[in-house]
N, CA, C and O of each residue as an XYZ file, in Angstrom:
456
protein
N      -7.497      2.797      8.680
C      -8.917      2.608      8.973
C      -9.397      1.235      8.501
O      -8.802      0.626      7.612
N     -10.463      0.770      9.103
C     -11.059     -0.499      8.692
C     -11.716     -0.347      7.327
O     -12.136      0.745      6.941
N     -11.797     -1.459      6.604
C     -12.472     -1.490      5.301
C     -13.673     -2.410      5.425
O     -13.544     -3.535      5.907
N     -14.850     -1.940      4.992
C     -16.013     -2.822      4.969
C     -16.937     -2.405      3.840
O     -16.908     -1.272      3.360
N     -17.750     -3.356      3.439
C     -18.676     -3.083      2.357
C     -19.308     -4.370      1.866
O     -19.322     -5.380      2.570
N     -19.828     -4.322      0.660
C     -20.422     -5.520      0.076
C     -20.229     -5.490     -1.435
O     -20.133     -4.430     -2.054
N     -20.176     -6.680     -2.002
C     -20.044     -6.868     -3.449
C     -21.069     -7.907     -3.881
O     -21.386     -8.828     -3.128
N     -21.583     -7.757     -5.092
C     -22.545     -8.722     -5.618
C     -21.801     -9.757     -6.451
O     -21.116     -9.410     -7.414
N     -21.937    -11.031     -6.079
C     -21.322    -12.137     -6.791
C     -22.363    -13.213     -7.022
O     -23.031    -13.645     -6.082
N     -22.507    -13.643     -8.244
C     -23.382    -14.769     -8.559
C     -24.774    -14.629     -7.995
O     -25.555    -13.796     -8.456
N     -25.096    -15.450     -6.984
C     -26.447    -15.534     -6.454
C     -26.750    -14.561     -5.321
O     -27.872    -14.544     -4.815
N     -25.779    -13.752     -4.912
C     -26.079    -12.855     -3.803
C     -24.953    -11.911     -3.471
O     -23.958    -11.811     -4.190
N     -25.134    -11.212     -2.351
C     -24.148    -10.246     -1.885
C     -23.160    -10.899     -0.932
O     -23.504    -11.800     -0.167
N     -21.932    -10.424     -0.999
C     -20.900    -10.819     -0.054
C     -20.559     -9.578      0.771
O     -20.098     -8.569      0.238
N     -20.794     -9.673      2.081
C     -20.427     -8.582      2.973
C     -19.048     -8.891      3.540
O     -18.769    -10.026      3.926
N     -18.179     -7.871      3.589
C     -16.827     -8.097      4.088
C     -16.433     -7.001      5.072
O     -16.953     -5.885      5.041
N     -15.498     -7.359      5.943
C     -14.922     -6.418      6.874
C     -13.442     -6.765      7.033
O     -13.098     -7.918      7.296
N     -12.579     -5.783      6.876
C     -11.147     -5.955      7.096
C     -10.760     -4.957      8.175
O     -10.949     -3.751      8.015
N     -10.216     -5.465      9.277
C      -9.922     -4.598     10.420
C      -8.531     -4.875     10.984
O      -7.870     -5.840     10.599
N      -8.106     -4.022     11.889
C      -6.798     -4.129     12.540
C      -5.674     -4.289     11.518
O      -4.813     -5.158     11.655
N      -5.695     -3.451     10.508
C      -4.676     -3.483      9.458
C      -3.394     -2.889     10.037
O      -3.381     -1.753     10.513
N      -2.314     -3.676      9.990
C      -1.028     -3.222     10.538
C       0.097     -3.564      9.579
O       0.180     -4.687      9.081
N       0.948     -2.610      9.326
C       2.167     -2.867      8.559
C       3.178     -3.410      9.560
O       3.545     -2.722     10.513
N       3.631     -4.652      9.344
C       4.523     -5.294     10.315
C       5.980     -5.322      9.861
O       6.872     -5.556     10.676
N       6.236     -5.088      8.573
C       7.621     -5.056      8.088
C       7.695     -4.267      6.792
O       6.811     -4.355      5.939
N       8.772     -3.491      6.660
C       9.054     -2.749      5.431
C      10.549     -2.879      5.178
O      11.351     -2.689      6.092
N      10.928     -3.201      3.950
C      12.346     -3.308      3.589
C      12.626     -2.473      2.352
O      11.901     -2.550      1.360
N      13.680     -1.678      2.420
C      14.162     -0.869      1.303
C      15.603     -1.274      1.007
O      16.525     -0.570      1.418
N      15.826     -2.390      0.306
C      17.201     -2.834      0.066
C      17.996     -1.908     -0.857
O      19.226     -1.907     -0.824
N      17.313     -1.138     -1.662
C      18.010     -0.237     -2.581
C      17.208      1.055     -2.704
O      16.100      1.067     -3.240
N      17.795      2.151     -2.192
C      17.147      3.454     -2.283
C      18.215      4.496     -2.592
O      19.333      4.436     -2.080
N      17.850      5.446     -3.433
C      18.802      6.511     -3.758
C      18.071      7.836     -3.919
O      16.901      7.884     -4.299
N      18.792      8.902     -3.620
C      18.287     10.263     -3.795
C      19.299     11.018     -4.642
O      20.502     10.963     -4.388
N      18.797     11.725     -5.654
C      19.704     12.514     -6.490
C      19.090     13.890     -6.732
O      17.870     14.056     -6.719
N      19.960     14.866     -6.951
C      19.512     16.219     -7.248
C      19.259     16.359     -8.742
O      20.047     15.882     -9.558
N      18.170     17.008     -9.094
C      17.849     17.315    -10.485
C      17.966     18.824    -10.646
O      17.058     19.552    -10.243
N      19.067     19.316    -11.229
C      19.269     20.756    -11.336
C      18.081     21.454    -11.998
O      17.611     21.044    -13.060
N      17.612     22.508    -11.354
C      16.496     23.276    -11.883
C      15.140     22.643    -11.644
O      14.117     23.246    -11.967
N      15.107     21.438    -11.084
C      13.842     20.737    -10.857
C      13.601     20.439     -9.384
O      12.588     20.852     -8.820
N      14.540     19.716     -8.755
C      14.369     19.343     -7.353
C      15.126     18.088     -7.007
O      16.327     17.980     -7.257
N      14.416     17.138     -6.429
C      15.024     15.903     -5.936
C      14.308     14.705     -6.551
O      13.086     14.707     -6.700
N      15.087     13.681     -6.907
C      14.520     12.427     -7.416
C      14.819     11.330     -6.396
O      15.971     11.135     -6.008
N      13.777     10.613     -5.964
C      13.892      9.494     -5.037
C      13.560      8.220     -5.796
O      12.514      8.129     -6.438
N      14.451      7.234     -5.724
C      14.215      5.939     -6.367
C      14.360      4.846     -5.319
O      15.394      4.738     -4.659
N      13.321      4.040     -5.172
C      13.344      2.883     -4.278
C      13.137      1.651     -5.156
O      12.159      1.559     -5.897
N      14.075      0.706     -5.060
C      14.002     -0.488     -5.907
C      13.921     -1.752     -5.059
O      14.592     -1.879     -4.035
N      13.094     -2.673     -5.504
C      12.974     -4.004     -4.917
C      12.582     -3.971     -3.436
O      13.091     -4.763     -2.642
N      11.699     -3.077     -3.073
C      11.221     -2.985     -1.694
C      10.173     -4.066     -1.432
O       9.624     -4.656     -2.363
N       9.908     -4.312     -0.150
C       8.857     -5.264      0.219
C       8.116     -4.756      1.443
O       8.608     -3.906      2.186
N       6.914     -5.300      1.635
C       6.006     -4.827      2.669
C       5.184     -6.012      3.160
O       4.684     -6.798      2.355
N       5.043     -6.143      4.472
C       4.195     -7.187      5.055
C       3.088     -6.517      5.872
O       3.348     -5.633      6.688
N       1.842     -6.958      5.635
C       0.679     -6.380      6.298
C      -0.127     -7.514      6.942
O      -0.419     -8.521      6.297
N      -0.483     -7.339      8.216
C      -1.353     -8.289      8.914
C      -2.704     -7.639      9.135
O      -2.793     -6.422      9.303
N      -3.769     -8.453      9.136
C      -5.118     -7.918      9.323
C      -6.082     -9.015      9.751
O      -5.804    -10.204      9.600
N      -7.224     -8.589     10.290
C      -8.351     -9.486     10.548
C      -9.337     -9.329      9.395
O      -9.430     -8.256      8.799
N     -10.070    -10.390      9.081
C     -11.065    -10.305      8.011
C     -12.302    -11.118      8.396
O     -12.236    -12.048      9.199
N     -13.420    -10.741      7.802
C     -14.647    -11.537      7.938
C     -15.476    -11.390      6.663
O     -15.508    -10.330      6.039
N     -16.139    -12.474      6.298
C     -17.030    -12.526      5.132
C     -18.364    -13.099      5.559
O     -18.426    -13.961      6.436
N     -19.439    -12.618      4.934
C     -20.758    -13.162      5.229
C     -21.579    -13.155      3.945
O     -21.649    -12.144      3.247
N     -22.197    -14.288      3.641
C     -23.141    -14.400      2.525
C     -24.420    -15.018      3.086
O     -24.494    -15.326      4.276
N     -25.405    -15.195      2.248
C     -26.650    -15.825      2.696
C     -26.423    -17.292      3.043
O     -27.219    -17.893      3.766
N     -25.328    -17.874      2.524
C     -25.080    -19.295      2.710
C     -24.063    -19.608      3.809
O     -24.186    -20.641      4.467
N     -23.069    -18.753      4.029
C     -22.057    -19.034      5.041
C     -21.429    -17.737      5.547
O     -21.591    -16.661      4.971
N     -20.697    -17.898      6.662
C     -19.898    -16.788      7.167
C     -18.586    -17.364      7.673
O     -18.523    -18.514      8.107
N     -17.541    -16.550      7.611
C     -16.230    -16.984      8.058
C     -15.424    -15.760      8.462
O     -15.707    -14.641      8.035
N     -14.426    -15.991      9.284
C     -13.565    -14.906      9.743
C     -12.207    -15.482     10.087
O     -12.071    -16.687     10.302
N     -11.205    -14.625     10.138
C      -9.874    -15.095     10.504
C      -8.849    -13.988     10.397
O      -9.179    -12.802     10.408
N      -7.592    -14.404     10.292
C      -6.472    -13.472     10.153
C      -5.866    -13.662      8.772
O      -6.015    -14.715      8.151
N      -5.185    -12.632      8.303
C      -4.566    -12.683      6.990
C      -3.223    -11.963      7.041
O      -3.042    -10.997      7.783
N      -2.285    -12.460      6.229
C      -1.005    -11.798      6.036
C      -0.830    -11.561      4.549
O      -0.995    -12.479      3.745
N      -0.497    -10.332      4.183
C      -0.265     -9.968      2.787
C       1.205     -9.562      2.662
O       1.684     -8.688      3.385
N       1.909    -10.210      1.737
C       3.314     -9.886      1.487
C       3.419     -9.337      0.074
O       3.101    -10.030     -0.892
N       3.864     -8.100     -0.047
C       4.022     -7.441     -1.345
C       5.511     -7.274     -1.591
O       6.218     -6.700     -0.763
N       5.996     -7.774     -2.728
C       7.427     -7.683     -3.015
C       7.664     -7.124     -4.418
O       6.735     -6.937     -5.204
N       8.921     -6.869     -4.699
C       9.342     -6.287     -5.979
C       8.640     -4.951     -6.224
O       8.132     -4.690     -7.315
N       8.624     -4.107     -5.176
C       8.000     -2.789     -5.261
C       9.053     -1.775     -5.724
O      10.151     -1.699     -5.172
N       8.690     -1.006     -6.743
C       9.577      0.024     -7.284
C       8.847      1.363     -7.227
O       7.694      1.467     -7.646
N       9.524      2.387     -6.706
C       8.941      3.721     -6.581
C       9.923      4.734     -7.151
O      11.110      4.714     -6.828
N       9.418      5.616     -7.997
C      10.196      6.766     -8.470
C       9.358      8.005     -8.201
O       8.229      8.120     -8.679
N       9.923      8.935     -7.428
C       9.202     10.162     -7.074
C      10.108     11.362     -7.341
O      11.309     11.324     -7.075
N       9.510     12.418     -7.868
C      10.239     13.658     -8.099
C       9.573     14.765     -7.275
O       8.363     14.979     -7.347
N      10.392     15.451     -6.499
C       9.924     16.531     -5.637
C      10.494     17.847     -6.139
O      11.689     17.933     -6.422
N       9.658     18.875     -6.254
C      10.152     20.215     -6.572
C      10.356     20.954     -5.255
O       9.721     20.635     -4.250
N      11.246     21.941     -5.267
C      11.581     22.658     -4.042
C      11.609     24.161     -4.275
O      12.667     24.783     -4.186
N      10.440     24.756     -4.577
C      10.411     26.214     -4.778
C      10.474     26.953     -3.439
O      10.288     26.352     -2.381
N      10.729     28.220     -3.494
C      10.700     29.073     -2.307
C       9.340     29.753     -2.209
O       8.762     30.147     -3.222
N       8.832     29.889     -0.988
C       7.578     30.615     -0.814
C       7.868     32.123     -0.762
O       9.018     32.534     -0.919
N       6.837     32.947     -0.544
C       6.992     34.406     -0.578
C       7.869     34.947      0.565
O       8.307     36.097      0.521
N       8.123     34.107      1.592
C       8.990     34.538      2.689
C      10.420     34.025      2.533
O      11.284     34.313      3.361
N      10.662     33.262      1.462
C      12.000     32.723      1.228
C      12.235     31.342      1.799
O      13.342     30.813      1.692
N      11.211     30.739      2.409
C      11.345     29.385      2.944
C      11.133     28.363      1.828
O      10.353     28.594      0.904
N      11.826     27.245      1.921
C      11.715     26.183      0.919
C      10.442     25.373      1.138
O      10.145     24.958      2.258
N       9.709     25.156      0.079
C       8.544     24.273      0.081
C       8.942     22.980     -0.617
O       9.811     22.986     -1.489
N       8.320     21.886     -0.245
C       8.553     20.617     -0.942
C       7.216     20.138     -1.473
O       6.257     19.975     -0.719
N       7.158     19.910     -2.803
C       5.933     19.438     -3.449
C       6.234     18.203     -4.269
O       7.253     18.137     -4.957
N       5.351     17.227     -4.196
C       5.485     16.034     -5.027
C       5.040     16.385     -6.438
O       3.881     16.732     -6.664
N       5.971     16.294     -7.391
C       5.678     16.631     -8.780
C       5.165     15.422     -9.548
O       4.209     15.524    -10.317
N       5.808     14.277     -9.334
C       5.353     13.051     -9.994
C       5.741     11.848     -9.143
O       6.702     11.890     -8.375
N       4.970     10.777     -9.299
C       5.242      9.555     -8.547
C       4.760      8.364     -9.373
O       3.654      8.372     -9.913
N       5.600      7.356     -9.458
C       5.224      6.130    -10.161
C       5.610      4.952     -9.284
O       6.734      4.874     -8.788
N       4.658      4.024     -9.093
C       4.881      2.858     -8.251
C       4.405      1.610     -8.981
O       3.335      1.604     -9.589
N       5.208      0.557     -8.917
C       4.798     -0.744     -9.457
C       5.134     -1.811     -8.426
O       6.076     -1.664     -7.647
N       4.355     -2.887     -8.430
C       4.666     -4.024     -7.557
C       4.655     -5.286     -8.396
O       3.872     -5.420     -9.336
N       5.532     -6.207     -8.044
C       5.690     -7.419     -8.836
C       4.862     -8.589     -8.337
O       4.122     -9.200     -9.108
N       4.981     -8.905     -7.055
C       4.314    -10.087     -6.504
C       3.511     -9.727     -5.260
O       3.934     -8.909     -4.442
N       2.336    -10.358     -5.134
C       1.522    -10.219     -3.935
C       1.131    -11.612     -3.490
O       0.522    -12.366     -4.248
N       1.485    -11.958     -2.247
C       1.176    -13.259     -1.671
C       0.204    -13.037     -0.515
O       0.509    -12.292      0.416
N      -0.969    -13.682     -0.570
C      -1.998    -13.516      0.455
C      -2.240    -14.852      1.149
O      -2.536    -15.854      0.498
N      -2.112    -14.859      2.477
C      -2.394    -16.068      3.248
C      -3.607    -15.783      4.123
O      -3.586    -14.862      4.940
N      -4.664    -16.572      3.953
C      -5.885    -16.436      4.734
C      -5.978    -17.587      5.718
O      -5.841    -18.748      5.334
N      -6.209    -17.274      6.973
C      -6.438    -18.288      7.999
C      -7.829    -18.054      8.554
O      -8.120    -16.983      9.085
N      -8.693    -19.061      8.430
C     -10.064    -18.940      8.916
C     -10.602    -20.275      9.355
O      -9.895    -21.282      9.327
N     -11.841    -20.286      9.757
C     -12.473    -21.509     10.231
C     -12.756    -22.491      9.097
O     -12.627    -23.703      9.268
N     -13.146    -21.955      7.930
C     -13.447    -22.838      6.801
C     -12.173    -23.164      6.088
O     -12.189    -23.897      5.099
């Protein structure tokens, strides 16, 4: 979904709109799944990266600008643990028990008129 809103900075409000958000690349160079006896499954993703493209616009009382942006997020690490209990009919359910995510670097490129 699009993101829009306003923030108060210094002498006035800044209105923003971020639209057409698209994930254009995802890389998982290192991923593993292991069984945790009595618990479920552990998923570990190491050193992943993500590229996102979007349109943006800003407006203040003094100026307005708009353009395209690319966000590159790298050194992403995810550890997730899933439990796998059986429901009352004997079917396996999958529930996320815990999840931890960290990212190392974020590079933002803004292209606009100003």
